[in-house]
N, CA, C and O atoms as a printed pandas DataFrame, in Angstrom:
     atom_number atom_name residue_name chain_id  residue_number  x_coord  y_coord  z_coord
0              1         N          ALA        A               1   14.533    7.177  -20.527
1              2        CA          ALA        A               1   15.705    7.224  -21.379
2              3         C          ALA        A               1   16.527    8.461  -21.054
3              4         O          ALA        A               1   15.993    9.479  -20.615
4              5         N          GLU        A               2   17.807    8.361  -21.271
5              6        CA          GLU        A               2   18.696    9.472  -20.950
6              7         C          GLU        A               2   18.432   10.700  -21.797
7              8         O          GLU        A               2   18.694   11.819  -21.357
8              9         N          ASP        A               3   17.923   10.516  -22.996
9             10        CA          ASP        A               3   17.690   11.657  -23.876
10            11         C          ASP        A               3   16.395   12.395  -23.555
11            12         O          ASP        A               3   16.069   13.381  -24.216
12            13         N          GLY        A               4   15.654   11.936  -22.553
13            14        CA          GLY        A               4   14.442   12.630  -22.134
14            15         C          GLY        A               4   13.234   12.376  -23.010
15            16         O          GLY        A               4   12.215   13.049  -22.851
16            17         N          ILE        A               5   13.311   11.434  -23.924
17            18        CA          ILE        A               5   12.219   11.212  -24.863
18            19         C          ILE        A               5   10.950   10.709  -24.181
19            20         O          ILE        A               5    9.866   10.802  -24.756
20            21         N          ARG        A               6   11.067   10.175  -22.959
21            22        CA          ARG        A               6    9.904    9.623  -22.286
22            23         C          ARG        A               6    9.238   10.619  -21.332
23            24         O          ARG        A               6    8.411   10.207  -20.518
24            25         N          ASP        A               7    9.562   11.891  -21.402
25            26        CA          ASP        A               7    8.929   12.883  -20.544
26            27         C          ASP        A               7    7.416   12.774  -20.636
27            28         O          ASP        A               7    6.866   12.666  -21.732
28            29         N          ASP        A               8    6.747   12.802  -19.503
29            30        CA          ASP        A               8    5.286   12.811  -19.425
30            31         C          ASP        A               8    4.642   11.576  -20.033
31            32         O          ASP        A               8    3.475   11.634  -20.420
32            33         N          LEU        A               9    5.354   10.467  -20.133
33            34        CA          LEU        A               9    4.791    9.238  -20.666
34            35         C          LEU        A               9    3.671    8.751  -19.763
35            36         O          LEU        A               9    3.840    8.702  -18.544
36            37         N          VAL        A              10    2.539    8.393  -20.334
37            38        CA          VAL        A              10    1.453    7.815  -19.553
38            39         C          VAL        A              10    1.996    6.539  -18.925
39            40         O          VAL        A              10    2.605    5.718  -19.611
40            41         N          THR        A              11    1.780    6.372  -17.634
41            42        CA          THR        A              11    2.346    5.208  -16.963
42            43         C          THR        A              11    1.567    3.945  -17.307
43            44         O          THR        A              11    0.403    4.009  -17.700
44            45         N          GLY        A              12    2.221    2.796  -17.156
45            46        CA          GLY        A              12    1.599    1.520  -17.460
46            47         C          GLY        A              12    1.851    1.147  -18.909
47            48         O          GLY        A              12    2.464    1.901  -19.664
48            49         N          VAL        A              13    1.376   -0.011  -19.279
49            50        CA          VAL        A              13    1.544   -0.484  -20.653
50            51         C          VAL        A              13    0.350   -0.031  -21.465
51            52         O          VAL        A              13   -0.790   -0.365  -21.144
52            53         N          GLN        A              14    0.606    0.720  -22.502
53            54        CA          GLN        A              14   -0.437    1.192  -23.406
54            55         C          GLN        A              14   -0.291    0.408  -24.708
55            56         O          GLN        A              14    0.812   -0.011  -25.060
56            57         N          THR        A              15   -1.373    0.212  -25.407
57            58        CA          THR        A              15   -1.336   -0.576  -26.632
58            59         C          THR        A              15   -2.015    0.178  -27.751
59            60         O          THR        A              15   -3.075    0.773  -27.557
60            61         N          CYS        A              16   -1.410    0.153  -28.915
61            62        CA          CYS        A              16   -1.955    0.807  -30.092
62            63         C          CYS        A              16   -2.098   -0.222  -31.208
63            64         O          CYS        A              16   -1.267   -1.120  -31.341
64            65         N          ALA        A              17   -3.130   -0.093  -31.993
65            66        CA          ALA        A              17   -3.283   -0.909  -33.196
66            67         C          ALA        A              17   -3.027    0.005  -34.383
67            68         O          ALA        A              17   -3.611    1.086  -34.452
68            69         N          LEU        A              18   -2.172   -0.394  -35.320
69            70        CA          LEU        A              18   -1.886    0.468  -36.442
70            71         C          LEU        A              18   -1.624   -0.341  -37.704
71            72         O          LEU        A              18   -0.966   -1.381  -37.658
72            73         N          PRO        A              19   -2.148    0.144  -38.847
73            74        CA          PRO        A              19   -1.870   -0.496  -40.124
74            75         C          PRO        A              19   -0.402   -0.311  -40.518
75            76         O          PRO        A              19    0.248    0.632  -40.067
76            77         N          ILE        A              20    0.113   -1.201  -41.349
77            78        CA          ILE        A              20    1.530   -1.181  -41.692
78            79         C          ILE        A              20    1.778   -0.373  -42.966
79            80         O          ILE        A              20    1.056   -0.534  -43.950
80            81         N          SER        A              21    2.762    0.467  -42.956
81            82        CA          SER        A              21    3.351    1.132  -44.113
82            83         C          SER        A              21    4.751    1.517  -43.661
83            84         O          SER        A              21    5.108    1.275  -42.508
84            85         N          ALA        A              22    5.533    2.094  -44.517
85            86        CA          ALA        A              22    6.903    2.441  -44.126
86            87         C          ALA        A              22    6.903    3.397  -42.933
87            88         O          ALA        A              22    7.635    3.182  -41.967
88            89         N          LEU        A              23    6.089    4.445  -42.994
89            90        CA          LEU        A              23    6.036    5.392  -41.882
90            91         C          LEU        A              23    5.467    4.728  -40.639
91            92         O          LEU        A              23    5.925    4.986  -39.526
92            93         N          LEU        A              24    4.478    3.880  -40.825
93            94        CA          LEU        A              24    3.870    3.242  -39.671
94            95         C          LEU        A              24    4.803    2.225  -39.027
95            96         O          LEU        A              24    4.750    2.026  -37.814
96            97         N          LYS        A              25    5.647    1.584  -39.810
97            98        CA          LYS        A              25    6.646    0.689  -39.224
98            99         C          LYS        A              25    7.592    1.491  -38.330
99           100         O          LYS        A              25    7.949    1.056  -37.235
100          101         N          LEU        A              26    7.987    2.658  -38.812
101          102        CA          LEU        A              26    8.843    3.525  -38.010
102          103         C          LEU        A              26    8.095    4.004  -36.763
103          104         O          LEU        A              26    8.668    4.046  -35.675
104          105         N          THR        A              27    6.836    4.360  -36.916
105          106        CA          THR        A              27    6.020    4.804  -35.781
106          107         C          THR        A              27    5.862    3.668  -34.781
107          108         O          THR        A              27    5.946    3.888  -33.572
108          109         N          GLU        A              28    5.635    2.464  -35.273
109          110        CA          GLU        A              28    5.514    1.307  -34.385
110          111         C          GLU        A              28    6.800    1.118  -33.568
111          112         O          GLU        A              28    6.744    0.864  -32.365
112          113         N          LYS        A              29    7.942    1.241  -34.223
113          114        CA          LYS        A              29    9.219    1.100  -33.528
114          115         C          LYS        A              29    9.378    2.206  -32.476
115          116         O          LYS        A              29    9.820    1.943  -31.358
116          117         N          LEU        A              30    9.022    3.421  -32.833
117          118        CA          LEU        A              30    9.096    4.547  -31.907
118          119         C          LEU        A              30    8.217    4.306  -30.685
119          120         O          LEU        A              30    8.621    4.595  -29.559
120          121         N          LEU        A              31    7.020    3.779  -30.908
121          122        CA          LEU        A              31    6.112    3.483  -29.796
122          123         C          LEU        A              31    6.699    2.402  -28.888
123          124         O          LEU        A              31    6.678    2.539  -27.665
124          125         N          ARG        A              32    7.215    1.341  -29.476
125          126        CA          ARG        A              32    7.780    0.235  -28.682
126          127         C          ARG        A              32    8.981    0.689  -27.858
127          128         O          ARG        A              32    9.105    0.329  -26.687
128          129         N          VAL        A              33    9.862    1.476  -28.464
129          130        CA          VAL        A              33   11.034    1.983  -27.763
130          131         C          VAL        A              33   10.615    2.812  -26.548
131          132         O          VAL        A              33   11.339    2.880  -25.554
132          133         N          ASN        A              34    9.458    3.431  -26.634
133          134        CA          ASN        A              34    8.984    4.300  -25.562
134          135         C          ASN        A              34    7.943    3.638  -24.667
135          136         O          ASN        A              34    7.182    4.320  -23.980
136          137         N          GLY        A              35    7.914    2.309  -24.677
137          138        CA          GLY        A              35    7.119    1.589  -23.692
138          139         C          GLY        A              35    5.714    1.201  -24.084
139          140         O          GLY        A              35    4.957    0.719  -23.242
140          141         N          TYR        A              36    5.341    1.394  -25.332
141          142        CA          TYR        A              36    4.009    1.025  -25.789
142          143         C          TYR        A              36    4.048   -0.347  -26.445
143          144         O          TYR        A              36    4.973   -0.644  -27.200
144          145         N          ALA        A              37    3.067   -1.176  -26.169
145          146        CA          ALA        A              37    2.892   -2.431  -26.908
146          147         C          ALA        A              37    2.066   -2.093  -28.144
147          148         O          ALA        A              37    1.173   -1.248  -28.077
148          149         N          THR        A              38    2.348   -2.734  -29.257
149          150        CA          THR        A              38    1.610   -2.438  -30.484
150          151         C          THR        A              38    1.156   -3.717  -31.167
151          152         O          THR        A              38    1.784   -4.767  -31.033
152          153         N          TYR        A              39    0.070   -3.614  -31.891
153          154        CA          TYR        A              39   -0.402   -4.659  -32.792
154          155         C          TYR        A              39   -0.508   -3.998  -34.156
155          156         O          TYR        A              39   -1.152   -2.957  -34.289
156          157         N          ALA        A              40    0.106   -4.577  -35.159
157          158        CA          ALA        A              40    0.086   -3.989  -36.487
158          159         C          ALA        A              40   -0.854   -4.758  -37.402
159          160         O          ALA        A              40   -0.931   -5.985  -37.348
160          161         N          ALA        A              41   -1.564   -4.022  -38.237
161          162        CA          ALA        A              41   -2.472   -4.613  -39.209
162          163         C          ALA        A              41   -2.151   -4.044  -40.583
163          164         O          ALA        A              41   -1.880   -2.851  -40.719
164          165         N          SER        A              42   -2.183   -4.896  -41.597
165          166        CA          SER        A              42   -1.816   -4.450  -42.944
166          167         C          SER        A              42   -2.985   -3.881  -43.729
167          168         O          SER        A              42   -2.787   -3.268  -44.778
168          169         N          ASN        A              43   -4.216   -4.079  -43.227
169          170        CA          ASN        A              43   -5.390   -3.565  -43.938
170          171         C          ASN        A              43   -6.582   -3.489  -42.977
171          172         O          ASN        A              43   -6.477   -3.860  -41.807
172          173         N          THR        A              44   -7.698   -3.009  -43.487
173          174        CA          THR        A              44   -8.890   -2.848  -42.659
174          175         C          THR        A              44   -9.335   -4.170  -42.055
175          176         O          THR        A              44   -9.619   -4.242  -40.859
176          177         N          PHE        A              45   -9.398   -5.218  -42.870
177          178        CA          PHE        A              45   -9.840   -6.525  -42.386
178          179         C          PHE        A              45   -8.982   -6.989  -41.218
179          180         O          PHE        A              45   -9.507   -7.446  -40.202
180          181         N          SER        A              46   -7.653   -6.871  -41.358
181          182        CA          SER        A              46   -6.744   -7.306  -40.286
182          183         C          SER        A              46   -6.904   -6.462  -39.035
183          184         O          SER        A              46   -6.837   -6.986  -37.923
184          185         N          ALA        A              47   -7.116   -5.156  -39.201
185          186        CA          ALA        A              47   -7.305   -4.276  -38.044
186          187         C          ALA        A              47   -8.572   -4.651  -37.283
187          188         O          ALA        A              47   -8.564   -4.718  -36.054
188          189         N          VAL        A              48   -9.649   -4.892  -38.004
189          190        CA          VAL        A              48  -10.915   -5.278  -37.368
190          191         C          VAL        A              48  -10.747   -6.620  -36.665
191          192         O          VAL        A              48  -11.243   -6.811  -35.555
192          193         N          ARG        A              49  -10.054   -7.539  -37.308
193          194        CA          ARG        A              49   -9.836   -8.859  -36.702
194          195         C          ARG        A              49   -9.052   -8.744  -35.387
195          196         O          ARG        A              49   -9.380   -9.417  -34.410
196          197         N          LEU        A              50   -8.027   -7.901  -35.363
197          198        CA          LEU        A              50   -7.262   -7.684  -34.131
198          199         C          LEU        A              50   -8.156   -7.154  -33.017
199          200         O          LEU        A              50   -8.074   -7.607  -31.875
200          201         N          VAL        A              51   -9.001   -6.204  -33.352
201          202        CA          VAL        A              51   -9.896   -5.616  -32.356
202          203         C          VAL        A              51  -10.916   -6.650  -31.883
203          204         O          VAL        A              51  -11.219   -6.721  -30.692
204          205         N          GLN        A              52  -11.442   -7.442  -32.799
205          206        CA          GLN        A              52  -12.396   -8.489  -32.410
206          207         C          GLN        A              52  -11.732   -9.514  -31.496
207          208         O          GLN        A              52  -12.337   -9.948  -30.515
208          209         N          GLN        A              53  -10.510   -9.903  -31.801
209          210        CA          GLN        A              53   -9.794  -10.873  -30.971
210          211         C          GLN        A              53   -9.495  -10.314  -29.582
211          212         O          GLN        A              53   -9.351  -11.065  -28.618
212          213         N          ASP        A              54   -9.404   -9.004  -29.493
213          214        CA          ASP        A              54   -9.105   -8.346  -28.214
214          215         C          ASP        A              54  -10.358   -8.120  -27.372
215          216         O          ASP        A              54  -10.254   -7.747  -26.203
216          217         N          GLU        A              55  -11.528   -8.337  -27.943
217          218        CA          GLU        A              55  -12.783   -8.042  -27.249
218          219         C          GLU        A              55  -12.795   -8.622  -25.836
219          220         O          GLU        A              55  -12.571   -9.816  -25.634
220          221         N          GLY        A              56  -13.061   -7.755  -24.871
221          222        CA          GLY        A              56  -13.110   -8.154  -23.482
222          223         C          GLY        A              56  -11.774   -8.090  -22.764
223          224         O          GLY        A              56  -11.739   -8.045  -21.534
224          225         N          ASN        A              57  -10.671   -8.086  -23.507
225          226        CA          ASN        A              57   -9.349   -8.024  -22.885
226          227         C          ASN        A              57   -8.883   -6.587  -22.661
227          228         O          ASN        A              57   -8.091   -6.314  -21.759
228          229         N          ASN        A              58   -9.380   -5.684  -23.485
229          230        CA          ASN        A              58   -9.014   -4.263  -23.418
230          231         C          ASN        A              58   -7.518   -4.024  -23.554
231          232         O          ASN        A              58   -6.996   -3.045  -23.021
232          233         N          ALA        A              59   -6.824   -4.907  -24.261
233          234        CA          ALA        A              59   -5.400   -4.691  -24.506
234          235         C          ALA        A              59   -5.194   -3.553  -25.505
235          236         O          ALA        A              59   -4.232   -2.793  -25.394
236          237         N          ILE        A              60   -6.101   -3.437  -26.486
237          238        CA          ILE        A              60   -6.015   -2.353  -27.456
238          239         C          ILE        A              60   -6.798   -1.181  -26.887
239          240         O          ILE        A              60   -8.015   -1.249  -26.712
240          241         N          GLN        A              61   -6.074   -0.107  -26.604
241          242        CA          GLN        A              61   -6.674    1.046  -25.944
242          243         C          GLN        A              61   -6.852    2.244  -26.857
243          244         O          GLN        A              61   -7.581    3.177  -26.518
244          245         N          VAL        A              62   -6.204    2.233  -28.000
245          246        CA          VAL        A              62   -6.321    3.338  -28.958
246          247         C          VAL        A              62   -5.935    2.807  -30.339
247          248         O          VAL        A              62   -5.068    1.942  -30.464
248          249         N          ALA        A              63   -6.586    3.331  -31.363
249          250        CA          ALA        A              63   -6.237    2.984  -32.745
250          251         C          ALA        A              63   -5.531    4.177  -33.369
251          252         O          ALA        A              63   -6.050    5.293  -33.347
252          253         N          LEU        A              64   -4.355    3.946  -33.922
253          254        CA          LEU        A              64   -3.592    4.962  -34.633
254          255         C          LEU        A              64   -3.671    4.598  -36.107
255          256         O          LEU        A              64   -3.123    3.582  -36.536
256          257         N          ILE        A              65   -4.356    5.433  -36.880
257          258        CA          ILE        A              65   -4.707    5.069  -38.257
258          259         C          ILE        A              65   -4.269    6.150  -39.224
259          260         O          ILE        A              65   -4.546    7.332  -39.022
260          261         N          ASP        A              66   -3.573    5.729  -40.288
261          262        CA          ASP        A              66   -3.241    6.666  -41.350
262          263         C          ASP        A              66   -4.521    6.955  -42.120
263          264         O          ASP        A              66   -5.237    6.033  -42.510
264          265         N          LEU        A              67   -4.808    8.224  -42.336
265          266        CA          LEU        A              67   -6.042    8.606  -43.008
266          267         C          LEU        A              67   -6.100    8.067  -44.435
267          268         O          LEU        A              67   -7.178    7.789  -44.960
268          269         N          SER        A              68   -4.939    7.924  -45.050
269          270        CA          SER        A              68   -4.875    7.443  -46.421
270          271         C          SER        A              68   -4.004    6.199  -46.463
271          272         O          SER        A              68   -2.777    6.292  -46.461
272          273         N          LEU        A              69   -4.635    5.041  -46.501
273          274        CA          LEU        A              69   -3.921    3.775  -46.554
274          275         C          LEU        A              69   -3.754    3.336  -47.996
275          276         O          LEU        A              69   -4.338    3.934  -48.900
276          277         N          ASP        A              70   -2.970    2.305  -48.216
277          278        CA          ASP        A              70   -2.754    1.792  -49.563
278          279         C          ASP        A              70   -4.074    1.342  -50.173
279          280         O          ASP        A              70   -4.491    0.198  -49.994
280          281         N          GLY        A              71   -4.725    2.246  -50.892
281          282        CA          GLY        A              71   -5.972    1.923  -51.557
282          283         C          GLY        A              71   -7.176    1.835  -50.640
283          284         O          GLY        A              71   -8.269    1.494  -51.092
284          285         N          GLU        A              72   -7.000    2.133  -49.364
285          286        CA          GLU        A              72   -8.105    2.072  -48.416
286          287         C          GLU        A              72   -8.237    3.413  -47.699
287          288         O          GLU        A              72   -7.286    4.192  -47.632
288          289         N          SER        A              73   -9.389    3.659  -47.183
289          290        CA          SER        A              73   -9.648    4.878  -46.440
290          291         C          SER        A              73   -9.485    4.621  -44.950
291          292         O          SER        A              73  -10.070    3.682  -44.411
292          293         N          GLY        A              74   -8.697    5.448  -44.289
293          294        CA          GLY        A              74   -8.561    5.341  -42.851
294          295         C          GLY        A              74   -9.889    5.549  -42.143
295          296         O          GLY        A              74  -10.155    4.942  -41.105
296          297         N          ALA        A              75  -10.717    6.409  -42.714
297          298        CA          ALA        A              75  -12.040    6.649  -42.129
298          299         C          ALA        A              75  -12.888    5.385  -42.190
299          300         O          ALA        A              75  -13.596    5.064  -41.236
300          301         N          GLU        A              76  -12.819    4.667  -43.306
301          302        CA          GLU        A              76  -13.565    3.413  -43.417
302          303         C          GLU        A              76  -13.007    2.361  -42.454
303          304         O          GLU        A              76  -13.760    1.565  -41.892
304          305         N          THR        A              77  -11.693    2.363  -42.269
305          306        CA          THR        A              77  -11.086    1.434  -41.312
306          307         C          THR        A              77  -11.620    1.704  -39.914
307          308         O          THR        A              77  -11.988    0.775  -39.195
308          309         N          LEU        A              78  -11.663    2.980  -39.529
309          310        CA          LEU        A              78  -12.175    3.303  -38.201
310          311         C          LEU        A              78  -13.651    2.948  -38.073
311          312         O          LEU        A              78  -14.071    2.438  -37.034
312          313         N          ARG        A              79  -14.434    3.206  -39.094
313          314        CA          ARG        A              79  -15.861    2.832  -39.037
314          315         C          ARG        A              79  -16.011    1.327  -38.820
315          316         O          ARG        A              79  -16.854    0.884  -38.040
316          317         N          ALA        A              80  -15.190    0.551  -39.515
317          318        CA          ALA        A              80  -15.254   -0.905  -39.365
318          319         C          ALA        A              80  -14.812   -1.323  -37.958
319          320         O          ALA        A              80  -15.431   -2.198  -37.353
320          321         N          ILE        A              81  -13.766   -0.717  -37.442
321          322        CA          ILE        A              81  -13.307   -1.012  -36.081
322          323         C          ILE        A              81  -14.384   -0.643  -35.074
323          324         O          ILE        A              81  -14.650   -1.391  -34.133
324          325         N          ARG        A              82  -14.997    0.504  -35.275
325          326        CA          ARG        A              82  -16.018    0.961  -34.334
326          327         C          ARG        A              82  -17.271    0.080  -34.376
327          328         O          ARG        A              82  -18.097    0.136  -33.465
328          329         N          GLY        A              83  -17.415   -0.726  -35.420
329          330        CA          GLY        A              83  -18.517   -1.677  -35.473
330          331         C          GLY        A              83  -18.422   -2.711  -34.360
331          332         O          GLY        A              83  -19.443   -3.225  -33.902
332          333         N          CYS        A              84  -17.212   -3.018  -33.923
333          334        CA          CYS        A              84  -17.036   -3.989  -32.836
334          335         C          CYS        A              84  -16.478   -3.348  -31.574
335          336         O          CYS        A              84  -16.509   -3.970  -30.511
336          337         N          ALA        A              85  -15.976   -2.141  -31.658
337          338        CA          ALA        A              85  -15.443   -1.428  -30.483
338          339         C          ALA        A              85  -15.838    0.042  -30.598
339          340         O          ALA        A              85  -15.000    0.893  -30.901
340          341         N          PRO        A              86  -17.120    0.340  -30.354
341          342        CA          PRO        A              86  -17.632    1.691  -30.616
342          343         C          PRO        A              86  -16.982    2.809  -29.802
343          344         O          PRO        A              86  -17.005    3.966  -30.223
344          345         N          ASP        A              87  -16.415    2.490  -28.668
345          346        CA          ASP        A              87  -15.831    3.527  -27.817
346          347         C          ASP        A              87  -14.312    3.610  -27.899
347          348         O          ASP        A              87  -13.691    4.350  -27.135
348          349         N          LEU        A              88  -13.706    2.858  -28.818
349          350        CA          LEU        A              88  -12.250    2.861  -28.929
350          351         C          LEU        A              88  -11.760    4.226  -29.412
351          352         O          LEU        A              88  -12.142    4.672  -30.494
352          353         N          PRO        A              89  -10.916    4.894  -28.616
353          354        CA          PRO        A              89  -10.359    6.172  -29.075
354          355         C          PRO        A              89   -9.497    5.947  -30.313
355          356         O          PRO        A              89   -8.928    4.873  -30.508
356          357         N          ALA        A              90   -9.416    6.974  -31.137
357          358        CA          ALA        A              90   -8.636    6.857  -32.364
358          359         C          ALA        A              90   -7.893    8.151  -32.640
359          360         O          ALA        A              90   -8.337    9.243  -32.287
360          361         N          ILE        A              91   -6.746    7.987  -33.284
361          362        CA          ILE        A              91   -5.955    9.118  -33.742
362          363         C          ILE        A              91   -5.687    8.888  -35.221
363          364         O          ILE        A              91   -5.121    7.865  -35.603
364          365         N          PHE        A              92   -6.093    9.838  -36.050
365          366        CA          PHE        A              92   -5.748    9.794  -37.467
366          367         C          PHE        A              92   -4.446   10.543  -37.653
367          368         O          PHE        A              92   -4.222   11.581  -37.030
368          369         N          MET        A              93   -3.587   10.015  -38.512
369          370        CA          MET        A              93   -2.413   10.770  -38.914
370          371         C          MET        A              93   -2.467   10.942  -40.421
371          372         O          MET        A              93   -2.875   10.047  -41.161
372          373         N          SER        A              94   -2.041   12.123  -40.851
373          374        CA          SER        A              94   -2.133   12.427  -42.268
374          375         C          SER        A              94   -1.176   13.549  -42.633
375          376         O          SER        A              94   -0.837   14.397  -41.808
376          377         N          GLY        A              95   -0.752   13.531  -43.876
377          378        CA          GLY        A              95    0.025   14.636  -44.427
378          379         C          GLY        A              95   -0.880   15.756  -44.894
379          380         O          GLY        A              95   -0.403   16.823  -45.279
380          381         N          TYR        A              96   -2.180   15.522  -44.863
381          382        CA          TYR        A              96   -3.148   16.536  -45.255
382          383         C          TYR        A              96   -3.562   17.346  -44.036
383          384         O          TYR        A              96   -3.213   16.997  -42.908
384          385         N          ALA        A              97   -4.292   18.405  -44.252
385          386        CA          ALA        A              97   -4.729   19.281  -43.169
386          387         C          ALA        A              97   -5.819   18.606  -42.336
387          388         O          ALA        A              97   -6.543   17.736  -42.819
388          389         N          GLU        A              98   -5.916   19.026  -41.078
389          390        CA          GLU        A              98   -6.911   18.462  -40.162
390          391         C          GLU        A              98   -8.330   18.662  -40.671
391          392         O          GLU        A              98   -9.204   17.834  -40.414
392          393         N          ASN        A              99   -8.567   19.753  -41.389
393          394        CA          ASN        A              99   -9.932   19.985  -41.885
394          395         C          ASN        A              99  -10.306   19.029  -43.019
395          396         O          ASN        A              99  -11.430   19.080  -43.519
396          397         N          ASP        A             100   -9.377   18.158  -43.432
397          398        CA          ASP        A             100   -9.688   17.115  -44.409
398          399         C          ASP        A             100  -10.247   15.856  -43.759
399          400         O          ASP        A             100  -10.610   14.905  -44.450
400          401         N          LEU        A             101  -10.319   15.849  -42.412
401          402        CA          LEU        A             101  -10.899   14.707  -41.706
402          403         C          LEU        A             101  -12.372   14.578  -42.055
403          404         O          LEU        A             101  -13.070   15.586  -42.163
404          405         N          PRO        A             102  -12.851   13.362  -42.232
405          406        CA          PRO        A             102  -14.279   13.177  -42.479
406          407         C          PRO        A             102  -15.089   13.664  -41.277
407          408         O          PRO        A             102  -14.770   13.334  -40.135
408          409         N          GLU        A             103  -16.125   14.443  -41.533
409          410        CA          GLU        A             103  -16.938   14.998  -40.451
410          411         C          GLU        A             103  -17.709   13.926  -39.705
411          412         O          GLU        A             103  -18.083   14.130  -38.550
412          413         N          SER        A             104  -17.951   12.804  -40.333
413          414        CA          SER        A             104  -18.771   11.766  -39.714
414          415         C          SER        A             104  -18.009   10.923  -38.688
415          416         O          SER        A             104  -18.588   10.019  -38.087
416          417         N          ILE        A             105  -16.741   11.203  -38.484
417          418        CA          ILE        A             105  -15.946   10.440  -37.523
418          419         C          ILE        A             105  -15.937   11.168  -36.188
419          420         O          ILE        A             105  -15.394   12.266  -36.074
420          421         N          ASP        A             106  -16.540   10.552  -35.184
421          422        CA          ASP        A             106  -16.553   11.118  -33.841
422          423         C          ASP        A             106  -15.432   10.524  -33.021
423          424         O          ASP        A             106  -14.948    9.427  -33.301
424          425         N          ASN        A             107  -15.028   11.258  -32.011
425          426        CA          ASN        A             107  -14.050   10.775  -31.044
426          427         C          ASN        A             107  -12.754   10.322  -31.711
427          428         O          ASN        A             107  -12.193    9.283  -31.362
428          429         N          ALA        A             108  -12.287   11.117  -32.677
429          430        CA          ALA        A             108  -11.016   10.824  -33.336
430          431         C          ALA        A             108  -10.149   12.073  -33.301
431          432         O          ALA        A             108  -10.575   13.151  -33.716
432          433         N          ALA        A             109   -8.938   11.918  -32.805
433          434        CA          ALA        A             109   -7.984   13.018  -32.780
434          435         C          ALA        A             109   -7.221   13.028  -34.105
435          436         O          ALA        A             109   -7.416   12.160  -34.956
436          437         N          PHE        A             110   -6.364   14.008  -34.260
437          438        CA          PHE        A             110   -5.613   14.167  -35.502
438          439         C          PHE        A             110   -4.186   14.583  -35.176
439          440         O          PHE        A             110   -3.949   15.395  -34.281
440          441         N          ILE        A             111   -3.241   14.014  -35.915
441          442        CA          ILE        A             111   -1.852   14.445  -35.835
442          443         C          ILE        A             111   -1.327   14.559  -37.265
443          444         O          ILE        A             111   -1.473   13.641  -38.072
444          445         N          ALA        A             112   -0.711   15.709  -37.561
445          446        CA          ALA        A             112   -0.209   15.966  -38.909
446          447         C          ALA        A             112    1.170   15.335  -39.084
447          448         O          ALA        A             112    2.024   15.412  -38.201
448          449         N          LYS        A             113    1.368   14.709  -40.249
449          450        CA          LYS        A             113    2.677   14.182  -40.607
450          451         C          LYS        A             113    3.426   15.263  -41.375
451          452         O          LYS        A             113    2.792   16.001  -42.130
452          453         N          PRO        A             114    4.681   15.390  -41.230
453          454        CA          PRO        A             114    5.505   14.642  -40.286
454          455         C          PRO        A             114    5.305   15.173  -38.865
455          456         O          PRO        A             114    4.937   16.331  -38.666
456          457         N          PHE        A             115    5.555   14.310  -37.891
457          458        CA          PHE        A             115    5.421   14.718  -36.505
458          459         C          PHE        A             115    6.649   14.270  -35.721
459          460         O          PHE        A             115    7.408   13.406  -36.160
460          461         N          VAL        A             116    6.819   14.866  -34.578
461          462        CA          VAL        A             116    7.912   14.477  -33.688
462          463         C          VAL        A             116    7.304   13.676  -32.539
463          464         O          VAL        A             116    6.094   13.714  -32.315
464          465         N          TRP        A             117    8.160   12.949  -31.811
465          466        CA          TRP        A             117    7.681   12.084  -30.745
466          467         C          TRP        A             117    6.801   12.833  -29.748
467          468         O          TRP        A             117    5.756   12.317  -29.352
468          469         N          LYS        A             118    7.191   14.010  -29.342
469          470        CA          LYS        A             118    6.412   14.732  -28.328
470          471         C          LYS        A             118    4.990   15.021  -28.816
471          472         O          LYS        A             118    4.059   15.012  -28.011
472          473         N          ASP        A             119    4.801   15.278  -30.115
473          474        CA          ASP        A             119    3.456   15.504  -30.658
474          475         C          ASP        A             119    2.628   14.220  -30.602
475          476         O          ASP        A             119    1.457   14.246  -30.222
476          477         N          LEU        A             120    3.238   13.103  -30.981
477          478        CA          LEU        A             120    2.537   11.830  -30.930
478          479         C          LEU        A             120    2.223   11.458  -29.484
479          480         O          LEU        A             120    1.126   10.991  -29.178
480          481         N          GLN        A             121    3.177   11.666  -28.618
481          482        CA          GLN        A             121    2.985   11.365  -27.193
482          483         C          GLN        A             121    1.832   12.181  -26.625
483          484         O          GLN        A             121    1.021   11.659  -25.860
484          485         N          LYS        A             122    1.754   13.439  -26.984
485          486        CA          LYS        A             122    0.663   14.303  -26.505
486          487         C          LYS        A             122   -0.686   13.799  -27.024
487          488         O          LYS        A             122   -1.664   13.765  -26.277
488          489         N          ALA        A             123   -0.740   13.412  -28.290
489          490        CA          ALA        A             123   -1.983   12.899  -28.872
490          491         C          ALA        A             123   -2.396   11.596  -28.185
491          492         O          ALA        A             123   -3.573   11.404  -27.880
492          493         N          LEU        A             124   -1.447   10.710  -27.944
493          494        CA          LEU        A             124   -1.751    9.442  -27.269
494          495         C          LEU        A             124   -2.228    9.667  -25.838
495          496         O          LEU        A             124   -3.204    9.064  -25.390
496          497         N          THR        A             125   -1.527   10.542  -25.134
497          498        CA          THR        A             125   -1.917   10.837  -23.756
498          499         C          THR        A             125   -3.339   11.378  -23.703
499          500         O          THR        A             125   -4.131   10.961  -22.857
500          501         N          SER        A             126   -3.666   12.299  -24.597
501          502        CA          SER        A             126   -5.027   12.854  -24.637
502          503         C          SER        A             126   -6.052   11.782  -24.963
503          504         O          SER        A             126   -7.127   11.748  -24.363
504          505         N          ALA        A             127   -5.733   10.908  -25.906
505          506        CA          ALA        A             127   -6.671    9.850  -26.301
506          507         C          ALA        A             127   -6.892    8.838  -25.190
507          508         O          ALA        A             127   -7.988    8.296  -25.050
508          509         N          LEU        A             128   -5.858    8.582  -24.401
509          510        CA          LEU        A             128   -5.927    7.554  -23.368
510          511         C          LEU        A             128   -6.517    8.047  -22.052
511          512         O          LEU        A             128   -6.858    7.244  -21.184
512          513         N          LEU        A             129   -6.635    9.339  -21.901
513          514        CA          LEU        A             129   -7.206    9.863  -20.640
514          515         C          LEU        A             129   -8.699    9.972  -20.686
515          516         O          LEU        A             129   -9.318   10.393  -19.709
């Protein structure tokens, strides 16, 4: 893009699975504009179903999960996803501090809200490498 927003973009098509909320809809649009394919899920059950349907295809390469979903825990969502995709990298996003992340979640990065594209891009690049 002319505005330079795609600097250091991981090459190829990357895919993220993310639950839907107002911020996540905006994040999904931001990801798509910058070359990422996305699958959106409205709750834990839908997110797990997307990952199960992807089994063996490896289209979903990272899960981007809000730590605090509408009445659901992002940590519980990741635990459920990891039940069928134990090695799937994950990024939690939250308006809370990083030290509020559940200690029992391994292999999960963190990005504080609000964030700018370059911060999200850096987190995705790290998760995908």
